[in-house]
C-alpha positions in Angstrom: -18.2 -1.6 -24.0 -19.2 0.0 -20.9 -17.7 -2.7 -19.0 -14.1 -2.1 -20.0 -14.8 1.8 -19.3 -15.7 0.4 -15.8 -12.7 -1.9 -14.9 -10.6 1.0 -16.1 -11.8 3.7 -14.2 -11.8 1.4 -11.0 -8.5 -0.1 -12.0 -7.2 4.1 -12.0 -8.9 4.9 -8.7 -7.4 2.0 -6.5 -4.0 3.1 -8.2 -4.6 6.5 -7.1 -6.1 5.5 -3.4 -3.2 2.5 -3.3 -0.4 5.6 -4.2 -2.0 7.6 -1.3 -1.7 5.3 1.1 2.4 4.9 0.5 2.7 8.3 0.3 1.1 9.2 3.7 3.4 5.4 4.9 6.6 7.4 3.8 5.5 10.8 5.0 5.0 9.4 8.7 8.5 7.2 8.2 9.9 10.9 7.6 8.1 12.7 10.5 9.0 9.5 13.2 13.2 9.7 11.8 13.1 13.7 12.1 10.6 14.5 14.8 10.9 11.1 17.2 14.1 10.4 16.5 13.1 6.4 15.3 16.0 4.4 14.3 15.5 3.7 10.6 16.6 0.0 10.9 13.3 0.0 13.1 11.6 1.3 10.4 12.5 -1.1 7.9 12.0 -3.5 10.4 8.3 -2.5 10.9 8.1 -1.8 6.4 9.4 -5.9 6.3 7.1 -7.5 8.9 3.8 -5.3 7.5 4.6 -6.0 3.7 3.8 -9.7 3.9 0.1 -9.8 5.1 -0.6 -6.2 3.5 0.5 -7.9 0.4 -1.4 -10.8 0.7 -4.3 -8.8 1.3 -3.9 -7.0 -1.8 -3.3 -10.1 -4.1 -6.1 -11.9 -2.5 -9.0 -9.7 -3.0 -11.9 -10.9 -4.8 -12.1 -14.1 -3.6 -11.0 -15.8 -6.7 -8.0 -17.5 -5.3 -6.0 -17.2 -8.7 -2.2 -16.9 -8.7 
């Protein structure tokens, strides 16, 4: 039963960490658009280009390669 509790705590920590990173990205995007007048299309393009490698890293962590 201890293994389940530890896994649940680890999963919730990862979720909170991921939420924090996403929230920081949104705040940075809003600051870029409002203060630095960066076009929204540029931010959208950058998000699409970064989504693929970031999702790949998230899916393949752990080394099990189970799809």
